C-alpha positions as CSV (number, residue, x, y, z in Angstrom):
1,M,75.3,17.4,-21.0
2,R,74.7,19.7,-23.9
3,R,74.4,18.4,-27.5
4,P,76.7,20.2,-30.0
5,H,75.0,22.7,-32.3
6,P,74.3,21.2,-35.7
7,I,75.6,24.2,-37.8
8,P,79.3,23.8,-36.9
9,V,79.1,20.1,-37.4
10,L,77.5,20.6,-40.9
11,I,80.2,23.2,-41.8
12,V,83.0,20.7,-40.8
13,L,81.3,18.0,-42.9
14,A,80.9,20.3,-45.9
15,V,84.6,21.4,-45.8
16,L,85.8,17.8,-45.5
17,S,83.5,16.8,-48.4
18,A,84.8,19.6,-50.5
19,G,88.3,18.5,-49.8
20,V,87.6,15.0,-50.8
21,V,86.0,16.1,-54.1
22,W,88.9,18.5,-54.8
23,Y,91.4,15.7,-54.2
24,A,89.5,13.2,-56.4
25,V,89.2,15.7,-59.3
26,W,92.6,17.4,-59.2
27,S,94.9,14.7,-58.1
28,A,93.7,12.0,-60.5
29,P,96.3,10.9,-63.0
30,V,95.8,12.3,-66.5
31,Y,95.7,9.6,-69.2
32,E,96.2,10.2,-72.8
33,P,93.2,9.1,-74.9
34,F,93.6,5.7,-76.4
35,T,94.2,5.6,-80.1
36,D,94.7,2.1,-81.4
37,K,97.3,1.4,-84.0
38,H,96.4,-0.1,-87.3
39,D,98.4,-1.7,-90.1
40,P,99.9,1.0,-92.2
41,I,99.0,-0.9,-95.4
42,E,95.4,0.3,-94.8
43,D,96.5,3.9,-95.5
44,D,97.8,3.1,-99.0
45,P,95.3,4.6,-101.5
46,A,96.0,1.8,-103.9
47,M,94.9,-0.8,-101.3
48,K,91.6,1.0,-100.4
49,P,89.4,-0.8,-103.0
50,I,90.8,-4.2,-101.9
51,F,90.1,-3.5,-98.3
52,V,86.6,-2.2,-99.1
53,A,85.8,-5.4,-101.1
54,V,87.2,-7.7,-98.4
55,D,85.4,-5.8,-95.6
56,R,82.1,-6.2,-97.6
57,E,82.8,-9.9,-98.1
58,V,83.5,-10.4,-94.4
59,N,80.3,-8.5,-93.4
60,D,78.2,-10.5,-95.8
61,A,79.7,-13.8,-94.6
62,T,79.2,-12.9,-90.9
63,R,75.9,-11.0,-91.1
64,D,73.8,-13.9,-89.7
65,G,76.4,-15.3,-87.4
66,P,76.3,-15.1,-83.6
67,R,77.3,-11.9,-82.0
68,G,78.9,-11.4,-78.6
69,G,82.1,-11.0,-76.7
70,G,85.2,-11.6,-78.7
71,Y,83.3,-11.8,-82.0
72,V,85.4,-9.1,-83.6
73,H,88.3,-11.6,-83.7
74,V,86.2,-13.9,-86.0
75,G,85.8,-11.1,-88.5
76,W,89.4,-10.1,-88.3
77,G,90.6,-13.7,-88.8
78,M,88.4,-14.0,-91.9
79,K,89.7,-10.7,-93.2
80,K,93.3,-11.7,-92.6
81,R,92.8,-15.0,-94.4
82,L,91.0,-13.5,-97.4
83,L,93.6,-10.7,-97.8
84,K,96.4,-13.3,-97.8
85,E,94.7,-16.0,-100.0
86,K,93.1,-13.7,-102.6
87,H,95.4,-10.7,-102.7
88,G,98.7,-11.9,-101.2
89,I,98.5,-9.2,-98.5
90,D,99.9,-9.9,-95.0
91,W,97.6,-7.7,-93.0
92,R,98.0,-7.4,-89.2
93,T,94.8,-7.3,-87.1
94,P,94.3,-4.5,-84.6
95,A,94.9,-7.1,-81.9
96,E,98.3,-7.8,-83.4
97,M,99.1,-4.1,-83.7
98,N,98.1,-3.4,-80.1
99,P,99.4,-6.4,-78.1
100,G,98.6,-4.9,-74.7
101,V,95.0,-4.1,-75.5
102,F,92.1,-6.6,-75.0
103,F,89.5,-6.2,-77.8
104,D,86.0,-7.6,-77.2
């Protein structure tokens, strides 16, 4: 019994591979880039100095703390508390503004 010639087999494999690549590239769903929402109060020019001062205070307080998964929530919690206690501002964290997103 004769063995098949390798060239036609390689051509068939190349065509099938190209088809798979084409399908993977062109049929993939197109997703909009993620842009997280933030509290609109952060856009108020009058509030900018307050947010800068509170961010600096949070960074100074957490500088030597542990880092790792979920740590961003610690800073946001501290920022929320400081804005409320010192400035009477009800700030919403990125996690509150983007309820379907998991921040780590």
